[in-house]
C-alpha positions in Angstrom: 116.6 119.6 76.2 113.8 120.6 74.1 110.3 120.5 74.8 109.2 117.2 73.7 112.1 115.7 76.1 111.1 117.5 79.0 107.4 116.8 78.8 108.1 113.2 78.3 110.8 113.3 81.5 108.1 115.2 83.5 105.1 112.4 82.7 107.8 109.9 83.8 108.5 111.7 87.1 104.6 111.8 87.4 104.1 108.8 86.7 106.6 107.0 89.5 105.2 109.6 91.9 102.1 108.3 91.4 103.0 104.5 91.7 105.3 105.4 94.8 102.7 107.6 96.7 99.7 104.8 95.8 102.4 102.1 97.3 103.0 104.5 100.4 99.3 105.0 101.1 99.3 101.0 101.1 101.6 100.4 103.3 100.9 103.5 106.1 98.4 102.6 108.9 96.9 105.8 109.9 96.4 108.2 107.3 96.6 111.5 108.4 97.5 115.0 106.9 101.1 114.7 108.1 101.6 111.2 106.7 100.4 112.3 103.4 102.8 115.3 103.3 105.7 113.2 104.2 104.6 110.4 101.7 104.1 112.8 98.9 107.7 114.6 99.1 109.2 111.2 100.0 107.6 109.5 96.9 108.7 112.8 95.0 112.0 112.2 95.5 112.2 108.6 95.2 110.8 109.1 91.3 113.0 111.9 91.0 115.7 109.1 91.4 114.0 106.4 89.6 114.0 108.7 86.7 117.7 109.5 86.9 118.6 106.2 87.1 116.2 105.1 84.1 117.8 107.5 82.1 121.5 106.6 83.2 120.9 102.8 82.4 119.2 103.4 78.9 122.0 106.8 78.3 119.9 109.3 77.6 
């Protein structure tokens, strides 16, 4: 993996994270520190899984 593909992969994960963390904030009823931390961590895990699944499907 060269720098360009690593940068694109990082942007892909960041994009998924922003989307999923925003969705978490829409669905959560009480916004406090613990909810934000849990939402951020779970969105990060899901973003990495989404990027991996997309890479597996596209063959990259």
